Structure formats: structure tokens, C-alpha cells
N, C-alpha and C positions, 0 to 999 in steps of 0.2 A: 518478429522479432528475430535479427539475426542470433544464430546459435552456434556455439563455441566446441560442442562436444564431437564427437567424432558420427555421422549416420548410422541408421542401422542399415539394413535393406532395404531399400528404396518400396520394392513391391509391395512386402511383406505391410510396413507400415502405414503403405499408402490402403490399406485391406482391412487395418484397425484404423483409422481413421473414418474411412466409410463404415466399416460398423457402428460405428458409435455415434456417427449422420446418424445412423436409420432408428438406431434405438432411441435416440434423443425424439426424431420425428415421429415415430410409432408411442412413446407419450405422452406424445406434444396433444394427438390426437385423437388419445387415452381422455387424457386430462379435460378436453374441447366437447368430447361428448358429454362429460359429467357437467357439463353447463360451467366450466373452471376459464378467467378470460385472463390475458398478459397482462405484467404488471409492470412501469417501472424498478427496480432499487438504483437508485441515487448516492452516487460517494460525490466527496468535497475533491471538485477540480482549483484550477488552478488557470491564469491565465496574466499577461501584460497588458501594455498598452490597445492595442488592438484587435488581441483576443484573445480567447477560452480553451482549455481542453477540458472537454466536458467527457467524467465517465461513471459510468452505471450499467445495468445487467436489464435485459427484460428476460423474465421468469413468469414461469404456473405457481405461486409457491403455495402448497398443502394449506389448509385453515390451522389456524393456530387458537388456541383457547389461553383468553386471562387468568391470572392467578387471582387469588381470594385480594392481593394489595389494587389488583385491578392493572399491572403489568402483563404484558407479551411475555409465557412463558418460553423459551425459544433455544431447545440445541442445538448444538454443533448438526449433527445431522440433518434438519428441516434441511439447513442450507443447501447440501446434496442432493438432498432427494428433489428437490424444485426444481420444476421443467425449462429447460432451459429455450428459446424459442429464436434459432437463428437467422440470421437474417430479415430482420423485424424493422419494419420503416419508425421511425420514432420522429416524432415531429421535436424540437426546440424552439422554446421559446426566450429568444432575451429582449425586452423590452417590447417593443410594435414590431420586432420583426423575427420569422417565423424560419425554418433551416427544416428542410426533410433529408436527414440521415439514415439508414441502414446500420447496423448490426452486425458481428462478425458471426458466424457459423456456431460460435458459445454462448451467442448472444449481448457480448459485449460489446460496449458503446467507448470510445475511446479517440474522440475524435478532435479537431481543433476550427475553433468555430468563430469569422471575422466578427469584431462585437469593440465598443469604444466605453468600456463602466471603468469607474470610479474607483481607485485603489482602494482597496483592504475587503473586505467579505460584500461579496454581491449576491443579488438571487437571478434563480432560471429555472423553466417548467420543462417538464417533458413529460412525451404523451407516446399512450399506444392505441392502433384500433381504436381507439375516439373515446378511450377509457379516462378515469378523472386523471387530469395532469398533476405531477409530483413535481414538489418543488425539489429544488436541490440548490447547494453554493459553491459561490469560485473563490477564491481567494487574488486579488489583479496586484502584480508586484507594479507600482509604481516607479517608475524609470529615474526617479531618485536613490531608491531601494538600494545600497552597496554591500546586504550579510542577508545570508536565509541560512536554514537549517537541512539538515538533511538525517532525519534518526532511523534507523530500525527497527524493530518491533518485538520481535523472538527473541526472547534472553537481554533485550535492550532495557524494555520499558514493560516489557510482559515475562515473568516467569513461566516459559513450555518445554524447552528441555527438547525443540521440534523435531533435530536428527533421531533421537532412537524414536524405531518406528512404531513400538506399540504402544510408545506416549504421546507420540504424535496423532494415533488415530483414537484416542480415548478424550485426548484434546480437542479434535477435529470436530468430531463423531458426537462426543457423547456431553461434554462437559461446557455450562456455559459462562455466561459472561460473570456470577458472582463466585462461581467457583477459581474462576484466574486469582494467578496474583499479580502485583504491577513489584516490580522491581525497585526497594524504596528509592526516596528520593529523587528518584528519576523526574518526575510530574511536577514535583519542587524546579529542579535545576530546568525544565522545558517551559515552564511559565517564566522563571526568570531571565532568561537567555529573551526570550517576545516583549516581556514585558522594560527590557534594557534598551530593546531594540527595535522602535515602533515604526509597524512596515512591512517586519521582515518576517517574509512569507516559511514557513514550517510546512514539509516533507514527509512524511511516514511512509516509507519506502520497504517493502518486504517480500519476500517470495515466499507468503501464504499466497492461498487460493483466495480468487473474489466472493467463494461463496461464503469467507468470515469475514468480513467487513462489515454486517447490521454486529454481527457480536464483536468485533474490532472497534466499532465504535461506541455503542454502552460500554464499551470496558474500556475505554478514554476518557467516558465523559463520568461515568461511575467515580472513577480514582480521578477527578480532575487533572486529568491532563487537557495544554490547554488545544482548542482544532487547529488542525489542519489537514491540508487536500493529504489522499490514501493513493498509495499506486501501489497494486496487487498482481498477481497474475491469475492466468489462469490454467488449468489443471487439464491435463487427457494429452492424448496424441497429437503429433505435431506432423508435415507430412516427410519427414524425415528421421521424429524421434519417437521413442513411446510415451515420453511427457516431455514438458518445458525446463529447457534449465532458467533454472531462479538465478542463478549466478549472473547468466547472461541478461537476465530482466535486470537487474540492477547497472549490468554496465550499461545497459543499454540508456537507462532513464536518470543515470550522473550524465552521463553525454549530453545527453538531450537537453538536460538544465545548462549546463555547462554553454552549447550552443543559445540556448533559446533566453538566457539571460547570463549575458558574455563582460555586464557588468558587477554582479554581483560575487561576493567571495561568500566560501560555502563552510558554516560548522558542519563535520561529517560524525555521527556518532554512532557508535555499532559494539561488538562485541567481540571477543577473543572465542566467540564458543563454535563461528562457521567461518566464512573466507572474507569478515568483513574489513579486515588487515591488507589481505593482501590486494580486493577492491580499492583500496582507498589509498594503496601505495601507489598503487597504477595511475589511478585516476589523478594523482596527485603529481604525479612524474607528466602526465597527459597534459595535465591543465592545472600547474603551479600556480598561477593567476587567480583563479575561480576555488581559490581555498584558502579558507583563514585557519582554522586548525583545525585536528580528526584527535575525537575522542572515543577510546576505548573501554567498554567496561569488562571487567575481570572476573571472568565466572567463578564460584566457589567451589572448592574441589568436588564438592554432591552434586554440584549442576555440571558441573566438567565432567563426573562418571554420565550419568543420564545425555547431557548430550554426543554425547559420546567423543569423549574427551576435548583437548583445547588446541587452537593455532599457538603456533607459535608468533609472537607477535616482534618484527624483527627490531635493531638497535632503530631510529629515527633521532638521536642527539644532535647527528648534522642534517636535519633536514632543515628544509626552506620555510619548511613550517613552521609552528608548535605540537607535538604527537603527545597528551597526556594519556593515563590511562588511573583505575579507580576502578574498588571492589562497587561501588554503590553510586547514586546520585549524588551524595553530599561530599564523599569525595573528589570526583570530577570536576565539581560544581566549587571548589576551594585547587585544586591545576589549575584550572581557568582562569581564575582571579590570580591564579601566580603567574600565568603568558600573559594578563593581559586583555583576553579574551572577553569577563567578567571584571564590572565595577569591584573593588575590596571594598 
């Protein structure tokens, strides 16, 4: 994906990227000698009338023990010590058709495949090296749909305060989904939106790494958030950067959604703790016909301190689309009713 920050010295970062690849290759050989085999971790995707965007990751995951209740106890660090299998060949089966695709060097699968599926949630399977096929789901957006939702995750639906380095590490590597807190009222708000707009796609767009996708899925299910496609990013060096740009990741995917669904107006939901207001302002200026409204959650003073401060939300009173703010999902719901996005 395109990057916006100034590149670091070319040779230095190329060396780091090569070192990362060699390290993962060594870990893969070590895991295979132990008899461990890769599998596909499939994530919810989306699609249109004649295509689907399939997302997942090929990894060798450390053995996980079940808890007394029968659930798997998976803390964040296990997802990060899993071994990504770069350039793995994955077979995607959609109905009677099979497609062979290749993961990227981090084991991430993110590709568009031709397919003609009915609107709504549909299933497909992903398979690697003859292992048991893994079922995945994609949400197909009908050609008649005119409304959709893009929601940030960190501090919008989940209280994480991710920009603070130590707390970010704790949330990502130590805490499991049972210890994470939902933002009050956000599950009700999103459920109300998708219920009032039948067939509307819901996209969870986050700067979080794909490693946290299983934890995020369990969190959303546990706290009764509606199902949606997930678009996360990959950590680690690129050809010209130490780490991928989360901001660029969001910008790229917003523009991609506008191109893929020119007939859809999006409700953009975020918070004032990172770059959401700036990103949504830019996207609205570039694609005014693709934005129904913007809803920004205001962080509490304590959350703002943990998040390293809050960004200044510009004055959007003269904007062509409604901009609303609120401290939680309940306030945002009221504001969206007032501007006519939701029925009062």
C-alpha cells in the first residue's frame, strides 16, 4: 500500500526487511521440524456483484490449551509469536470454483477473486498444503444498496488507548478479549444502524495488526457488536520504512471503498484520539458523494491522557454532510437521529 511518510535510508531498511524474512524462515523450519503445519486464519471480507475481497493469514500457531469452560485461552502475545508463512500457496474455493493464490511475505492474503454470489453473508473456504479447509465469510453488497458504515475500532468500539506505547504493548501482547472494555452504547448504535439499513455493509477499519484479528473477532461477538468485514494492517518493515503507516492504511482503504462502491454513501465513525477527524475531512473533500455523515466519539479526559491527548476536531458546521460528536454510542445515536441518518 502507498506510504505517505518520508522514507528512511533505502539500504538500511532493505537490510531490516531481509533480516525479518530470514528470521521468520528460520522459525518456520524449526516449527516444521517439530511436526507443526500451517493453517489459514480466515477473516471476514466483502464483495460486490461479481467479485469478492478475500482476507486471511497463513500461520503456524502455537498449541493452545482449553479453559475449564471449554473455550480457548488465547492472550494477545500468542498471536504475535505465531509463525507467518510467507508466499504460501492458498486454495480458495467459492462454490464449484477453486482459485490458487499466493500470500505476501508476511503470510497475509488480501486479494480480489471473481465470483457471483447473492447479497448478504456468504461462505467460502481457504486451504493450505492439503490441510483441513477453513471456512470464511464475505459480505456481498447488492447493487441496490446505497448506504454503508465504516467504523474505527481502537477507542471507538473498544477502549484501548493504543497510542500510549506501554499500554499498547499490554493490550496487544498480554490482555485477552475478556479484559477489554467496549465503548458504552456503541454495540447498540451499530446494531441499530444495520437493522434500519437492510443490506448495508459494515466495515471495521483499524490500524491494528492482523495478529489481533482473532482476539478482535471474539471481542466483537462477546459484546454483541454486529458482524462486519475487518480491514487491519501488517506490522514490520517495508522496502522504505521501519513500520507500515496506519494512517496510510486507512486512507488507502477508504479510497478503495469509494472506487469499489461508487453508489454507496458511507457513515464514517471514529474518535478524536488519533487521526480520524483529519482522515474523514480529507476523504469527504475528495469524495463528497460517497459520505452520508461523520460521527466522532469524544474521548473522556482520562482516555485522552492515556491516548496521548486528543486531536482538535475542526468546525464542520458549514460542511455539505452532517458531522456529529458524542461521548459514547448513546449520544452519537441521538445526534444521528437529529440529522436524519437514523429514524427518530
